[in-house]
C-alpha positions, 0 to 999 in steps of 0.5 A: 177437799182439794179443789173448792169454787167460791162463787162472788169471790169478789163481791163483799161477802165473798171477798171475806170468805175467800180470805178465810179459806185461802188462809186457813186451807193452804193444801187447798186450791181456792177458786175465785169465780166472779163475773166482776160485775158493779159490786164485784172488786179484785182490790177487795183481795189485793192481799192475797192475790199471789198466795200460791193456793188462789186463783181467780176466774172470770166467769159469769154464773148465768153462762153455762158455757163459761161455768162448764170451762172452770169445771173442766180446768179444776173439777171441783171437789166443793162449791161455796155459792155467793155469786147474786144480786143482793139489793132489794131497791135494785130488785124493784127497779129490774126483778128479772136481773135477780131472777136470771142470776140468783135462780138460773145461776144457781140451777146452772151450777147444780146442774154442773155439779150434778154432772161432774160429782158421782151421786148416789139418790139414795143419799136423800135430802143430801144426807151423809151421815156415816160416811166422809163426804167427797163433795159439797155444794154449800149455798149462802142465802139470807134471812129476807126468805122468811119475810117480815116479823112483828114486834117479837119472835124470831126466824128460826130454820124451820120457819116458813118462807114468805119473801116479800121482795123480788130480791127474797123471792128469788134467793128462796127460789135458789134455796128450794132448788138446792134442797131439791137436788139433794132430795132428788139426786143426792147432792150433799149441800148446806145452806146458811141463812144470815142477816144484814151484814157490815164491814170493810169492802162494803159496796156503798149502796146498802145503809151502813156504807152508804150513810159513812160515805155521806157522813164523811162527805157531808151529804143527805142521809136517806132514811125510808119511812120513819126509820123504825125498820129493824135489822139484825147486824152481823160482821162480815168477817164473823160471817166468814169464819162462820161459813168456814166453820159450817163447811168443815164441821156441820153435817150435810143436808143442814140449814143453819141461821147466822146472825149477830144476836142483836137488832137496831132500828135504822134511825138509831143505827144512822145515830150511832154511826153519826156519834162514832164518826163526828167523834173520829173527824173531831166534830162537835157531838151531833153534827152530822144529824143535820144530814138525816133526810126521810125519804118515800118508802120503798114498796114491800119494805119488811118491818123487821128481821130478826134471826136466831142462830142458837142452833149454830152456836149450840152445835158448833160453838159459833158466835160473833167475836165483836159487839155491833159496836166495836164492829161498826167502830172497825168498819168506820175506820177501815173507810177513813183509811181506805178513801181512794177505794171509796172514790174509785167504787162511787164513780161512774155508773154507781153515781147514776144509779144513786141519783136515780135512786134518790133524786 
């Protein structure tokens, strides 16, 4: 495939996916399509911005006329769709923004792909088992669409959807739209649902980069409820490699869970961050534990996410390249070495949001 659009390519996960494709697909043009909202930052891609197979196009997926111009210019062979509003807390404050971007934006992309690509409705569910595919809509989603788990069990690709927040509901709706276009129009698609990501360039509204920033600056570490909410964690570079492998090797019409094969309670995770950062900064053991501050729980807080990525491992051989502790160390090192980046993204509107959210 020669022209590949990656939406949301200036964001956290998207920038790592763009880099992975630019470096490993020299014969393809990688088009980074991003609206450059608060979490999008082209500084994330400074190291590849001059590569001959990389271009950036500023466009908003909620504006069909902007998307059309990009499609007419490049006539893409494939779309890897990551552009999304993704922060649960923000979705509680402004759910309509999530519906507009995650649902309507996805529909806009699907409609343009339907228009520009020659599709065969006989290829139900977007499956192409006996011929080489010429197009692909790869939709990147979240494990939050599955809802919440009890103390045992794992999310499978066949788990029924049960979203509990405006964010996860909007992503669930977009997943259903993609499958509907595959079933109705023969749109060749793949969906992957990932667990919580962490790593370099992570915008500091999410737990890990927020705590890294606050430990460095000796600010309170806000922990929701009792801190015993459990999440599976996936190093973002491993996620990008998984997306690249699925894109190249997986059958169309399939869904894959991508997870880190580990679970951590939030409070244990924060204490691990404290341990590693205090050690790297030369602080006494436990020095930053005084910063832990329990705050009022958020509405609809899912108790536990745990993802089963066995299908991806068995079919394609993918597995994480680092342990959680190793990935966390790499992430901390990146933030310590890029304090100017952190200062730039935590000024202005971010500061206003932070003060409102955590008082």
